[in-house]
C-alpha positions in Angstrom: -10.9 -28.2 -70.2 -11.4 -27.5 -66.5 -13.1 -24.1 -65.7 -13.2 -24.6 -62.0 -17.0 -24.3 -62.3 -18.1 -27.7 -63.4 -20.4 -29.2 -60.8 -21.0 -32.9 -60.3 -24.3 -34.0 -58.7 -24.0 -37.2 -56.7 -27.2 -38.8 -55.3 -29.1 -41.9 -54.4 -32.0 -41.0 -56.7 -31.6 -37.8 -58.7 -35.3 -37.4 -59.2 -35.9 -35.2 -56.1 -36.8 -31.6 -55.3 -33.2 -30.5 -54.4 -31.6 -31.8 -57.5 -34.2 -30.1 -59.6 -34.2 -26.8 -57.7 -30.4 -26.4 -57.6 -30.1 -27.3 -61.3 -32.7 -24.7 -62.1 -30.9 -22.0 -59.9 -27.5 -22.7 -61.6 -29.0 -22.5 -65.1 -31.3 -19.5 -64.5 -31.2 -17.2 -61.5 -27.5 -17.7 -60.9 -26.5 -18.1 -64.5 -24.2 -15.1 -64.4 -22.0 -17.0 -61.9 -20.8 -19.1 -64.8 -21.3 -22.6 -63.2 -22.4 -25.7 -65.0 -23.9 -28.9 -63.8 -21.5 -30.9 -66.0 -22.3 -34.5 -64.8 -24.1 -36.7 -62.4 -24.0 -40.1 -60.8 -26.6 -42.0 -58.8 -26.6 -45.1 -56.7 -29.9 -45.9 -58.3 -28.6 -46.0 -61.9 -31.9 -46.3 -63.7 -33.3 -43.3 -61.8 -30.1 -41.4 -62.4 -30.0 -42.0 -66.1 -33.7 -41.1 -66.5 -33.2 -37.8 -64.6 -30.0 -37.0 -66.6 -31.7 -37.6 -69.9 -34.7 -35.5 -68.9 -32.5 -32.6 -67.8 -29.7 -32.9 -70.5 -27.0 -33.5 -67.8 -24.3 -36.1 -68.8 -24.6 -39.3 -66.7 -21.4 -41.2 -65.7 -21.5 -44.8 -64.6 -19.2 -44.3 -61.7 -17.6 -41.6 -59.6 -14.1 -41.9 -61.1 -15.5 -41.3 -64.5 -17.5 -38.4 -63.3 -14.5 -36.9 -61.6 -12.7 -36.4 -64.9 -15.4 -34.1 -66.0 -16.1 -31.9 -62.9 -14.4 -29.6 -60.5 -16.6 -29.7 -57.4 -19.4 -31.9 -56.0 -22.9 -31.6 -54.6 -23.7 -34.7 -52.6 -27.5 -34.6 -52.5 -29.9 -37.4 -51.3 -31.7 -34.9 -49.0 -34.2 -37.6 -47.8 -31.5 -40.3 -47.3 -28.7 -39.1 -45.0 -27.8 -42.7 -44.3 -26.1 -42.8 -47.8 -24.1 -39.6 -47.4 -21.0 -41.3 -45.9 -21.0 -43.8 -48.7 -21.3 -41.1 -51.3 -18.6 -39.0 -49.6 -16.3 -42.0 -49.6 -16.7 -42.1 -53.4 -15.9 -38.5 -54.1 -13.9 -36.9 -51.3 -10.7 -38.8 -52.2 -10.6 -36.6 -55.4 -9.9 -33.6 -53.2 -12.5 -31.2 -54.7 -14.8 -28.8 -52.8 -17.9 -30.6 -51.7 -21.3 -29.6 -50.4 -23.3 -32.3 -48.6 -27.1 -31.8 -48.4 -29.3 -31.7 -45.3 -29.6 -33.7 -43.1 -25.8 -34.1 -43.1 -25.6 -37.5 -41.4 -27.9 -39.9 -39.6 -26.0 -39.3 -36.3 -23.2 -37.3 -34.8 -20.6 -40.2 -35.0 -21.2 -40.4 -38.8 -21.1 -36.6 -39.1 -17.6 -36.6 -37.5 -16.5 -39.4 -39.8 -17.5 -37.4 -42.9 -15.6 -34.3 -41.7 -12.6 -36.5 -40.8 -12.6 -37.9 -44.3 -12.8 -34.4 -45.8 -9.8 -33.4 -43.6 -7.9 -36.5 -44.7 -8.1 -35.5 -48.3 -7.9 -31.7 -47.8 -11.5 -31.1 -49.0 -13.3 -27.9 -48.4 -16.7 -29.3 -47.2 -19.8 -27.9 -45.7 -23.4 -28.8 -45.1 -26.6 -26.8 -44.4 -30.3 -26.7 -44.6 -31.7 -23.9 -46.8 -33.2 -22.4 -43.7 -29.8 -20.9 -43.0 -30.2 -18.4 -45.8 -33.4 -16.5 -45.0 -34.8 -13.1 -43.9 -34.6 -14.3 -40.3 -30.8 -14.3 -40.3 -30.9 -10.9 -42.1 -33.2 -9.6 -39.3 -30.7 -10.8 -36.6 -27.8 -9.1 -38.4 -29.6 -5.8 -38.8 -30.4 -5.8 -35.1 -26.9 -4.4 -34.7 -25.7 -4.1 -31.2 -28.8 -5.6 -29.6 -27.9 -9.2 -28.8 -30.4 -12.0 -29.4 -31.6 -13.3 -26.0 -34.3 -15.7 -26.9 -35.6 -17.3 -30.1 -38.6 -19.4 -31.1 -38.7 -21.2 -34.4 -41.4 -23.2 -36.2 -41.3 -25.8 -39.0 -43.3 -28.6 -40.5 -42.8 -31.4 -43.0 -43.5 -35.1 -43.3 -41.6 -36.3 -40.3 -39.4 -35.2 -37.4 -36.4 -37.2 -38.5 -36.3 -35.6 -42.0 -37.6 -32.0 -41.3 -36.6 -31.1 -37.7 -33.2 -30.0 -39.3 -34.9 -26.9 -40.7 -36.1 -25.1 -37.5 -33.0 -26.3 -35.6 -30.8 -24.8 -38.3 -32.7 -21.5 -38.0 -32.0 -21.4 -34.3 -28.3 -22.5 -34.4 -27.5 -20.3 -37.3 -28.7 -17.3 -35.3 -27.6 -18.3 -31.8 -24.3 -20.1 -32.6 -23.0 -23.5 -31.6 -22.8 -23.0 -27.8 -25.9 -25.0 -27.0 -25.7 -26.5 -23.5 -28.7 -28.6 -22.8 -32.0 -29.7 -24.3 -35.4 -31.1 -23.3 -38.1 -32.4 -25.6 -41.9 -32.1 -25.2 -44.0 -34.4 -27.4 -42.9 -37.1 -29.8 -45.9 -37.2 -32.2 -46.8 -34.6 -34.9 -46.4 -31.8 -32.3 -42.9 -31.8 -30.8 -41.1 -29.0 -29.0 -37.4 -28.7 -28.2 -36.3 -26.4 -25.3 -32.7 -25.5 -25.7 -30.4 -23.6 -23.3 -27.4 -21.7 -24.9 -24.5 -20.1 -23.2 -24.9 -16.6 -21.8 -28.4 -17.4 -20.5 -29.8 -17.4 -24.0 -32.6 -19.8 -24.9 -34.5 -21.2 -27.8 -37.8 -23.1 -28.4 -37.9 -25.2 -31.6 -41.4 -26.2 -32.7 -41.6 -29.1 -35.1 -45.2 -29.6 -36.2 -45.4 -32.3 -38.9 -48.2 -33.4 -41.2 -49.9 -30.0 -40.8 -49.8 -26.6 -42.5 -47.0 -25.2 -40.5 -45.1 -22.4 -42.1 -41.4 -21.7 -41.3 -41.1 -18.7 -39.0 -39.2 -17.3 -36.0 -39.6 -14.9 -33.2 -36.5 -12.9 -32.1 -36.2 -11.4 -28.6 -33.7 -8.8 -27.6 -33.6 -6.4 -24.7 -35.8 -4.1 -26.7 -38.6 -6.5 -27.4 -39.8 -9.4 -29.6 -40.2 -9.5 -33.4 -42.1 -12.1 -35.3 -40.5 -13.0 -38.6 -42.3 -15.3 -41.1 -39.7 -16.9 -43.4 -39.8 -15.6 -47.0 -39.4 -18.7 -49.0 -39.2 -17.0 -52.4 -35.4 -16.9 -52.6 -34.4 -19.3 -49.9 -33.2 -22.0 -52.3 -31.6 -19.5 -54.6 -29.7 -18.1 -51.6 -28.7 -21.6 -50.6 -27.4 -22.4 -54.1 -25.5 -19.1 -54.2 -23.8 -20.1 -50.9 -22.9 -23.5 -52.4 -21.3 -21.7 -55.4 -19.4 -19.5 -52.9 -17.9 -22.6 -51.4 -16.9 -24.0 -54.8 -15.4 -20.6 -55.9 -13.5 -19.8 -52.8 -12.6 -23.4 -51.9 -13.2 -22.3 -48.3 -16.2 -23.3 -46.2 -18.5 -20.4 -45.3 -20.2 -22.2 -42.4 -18.8 -22.9 -39.0 -18.3 -26.7 -38.7 -19.1 -26.5 -35.0 -22.6 -25.3 -35.9 -23.2 -28.2 -38.2 -22.0 -30.7 -35.6 -24.1 -29.0 -32.9 -27.2 -29.2 -35.1 -26.6 -33.0 -35.5 -26.0 -33.3 -31.7 -29.3 -31.5 -31.0 -31.1 -33.9 -33.2 -29.4 -36.9 -31.6 -30.2 -35.9 -28.1 -33.8 -35.0 -29.1 -34.2 -38.7 -30.0 -33.2 -39.9 -26.6 -35.9 -41.0 -24.1 -34.2 -39.2 -21.3 -34.7 -35.8 -23.1 -38.5 -36.3 -22.7 -38.1 -36.3 -18.9 -35.4 -33.7 -18.2 -32.8 -31.5 -19.7 -30.0 -33.5 -21.2 -26.5 -32.0 -21.5 -25.3 -31.3 -25.0 
């Protein structure tokens, strides 16, 4: 019987950090919310079945079979955004609330196609990096009437393509979707994005890969600058809680325009022209 709280995990390979950490959060820290990971499906069936058996999650051979046993979907594959459109094509026609993991899509055109597909089937859909749900955003909210004028973010990871999403999400989640232009300095392990926002606001996004680079931000208002290291202790629990909010309310809690701007920033950062001058967003 449907409870409205049965989650289906859909992935390329289910043996990954996000599948494990979100399953743990649903079963432990967020247990009182009453949700259950009731089934899963993976494009790599052998990997999916092994993960399902190890974690006592029912495995279903195809999305249609899975759909009969779940009420909402988490499309994962956090390291493989190139498969997100394919996975979404399999589950969005069922019309159920869907979260799509970071990085949402490999490019802006694909991101727009995924949102259009969700609209076609009336699906409440959102996407985000876990870096949207940190003490940095809390610090911005508690600043009250003091508007944020400038922001610097830092992040690391294995590669720019996979991990730049995190410090970019930090910036856009605090400054909003009205980014105007971008310039990139550096294309190796040390890369820096200079971003102009509306209202003479600015951001510097530092992506320092293959090094010990902690997530952090500095926030500048008219009263001064505050450095805020990201507290990672509850970041993924907060992220999982926001996903459950989507499933429960059947209403996205993230501005789609922010998600599209994040993908646009990543696209433009990859253009050679952005290494020479500011490119319009």
